[in-house]
N, C-alpha and C positions, 0 to 999 in steps of 0.2 A: 649357606653351607652348614650342614649339621656336623657337630663334632662327636665322634665316637668316644665312649668312655675308655680311658686308658688306665693301666695299672703298671707300675714299675715294681718288679720283683724285689723284695726286701730281704729275703732269706739268703744270707751270704753263703751258707753251706750249700744250698741248692744251686746258687749261681756258680760256685766253684765246681760242683759236680757236672753241671751242664757245660761249662767252659772246658773242663777236662775231656768230656766226651767229644766236643766239637774239635778240640785240638787233635784228638786221636783220629777223627775223621779226616782232618786236614793232612795228617801224616799218611793216612791210607790213600788219599787222593794223589799225593806226591808219588806214592808207590805205583799207582795206576799209570801215571804219566811215564815213570821210568820203565815200567813193563812194556808199554807201547813203544817207547824209543828203543828198547832192547830187542824188540821183535818176539816177545814172549807169546805163548799160545793163547788164543782167544778165550778158551774156557777158564784159564787162570785169571785173565784180565777181568772177565765178566764176574767171576767169583769175588774179586777184590772190589769191583764197582758196586756189587750187591752189598758188601760189608759197609762201604761208605754210605750208601743209601739208608741202611738200617741204623747206622750210628747217628746220622743226621735226624732221621725220623724219631728215634728214641730221645734225642736231645729235645726235639720240638714237643714231644708228648710230656716229657719231664717238666718243661717250661709251662705248658698248659696246666698240668696237674698242680704244680707249685702255685701258679697264679690262682687256680680254683680254690686251693686250700686257704690262701691268704684272703681271698674275697669272701669265703664263708666265715672266716674269723672276724673280718672287718665288715660290719653290717651297715656302714655308711654309704655303700654303693646302691644305686638303683638296680634292684635285682632283675628286672625285665631287660634292661639295657645290658647288664653284665651277662645274662644268659645268652642274649643275642650275640654279644662279642665272643663269648666262649664257643658258641656254635659255629661262628664264622672261622675261628681258629682251627677247630676240629675239621671242618669241611675243607679248609685250605690244604690239609694233609691227605685228604681222600683221593 
């Protein structure tokens, strides 16, 4: 079994920004559930679901961007393997 290169994000400021965005998405998801339970109009619910999706995707892209930045600064990584890993991350969001 081959092991993929892994990188743990070290920039605490970026981690906090991503966590904040994900917590906002979590709150929005709670609102979607409440809206459904309250029988709110479908267009309102869809708009809220769209906001959740955008928040989660933005958090994912921020994570990838921060990871890329750290990997560019740290030249100890195998660049071909890192490129492949980053490509897989981007494609997983497509």
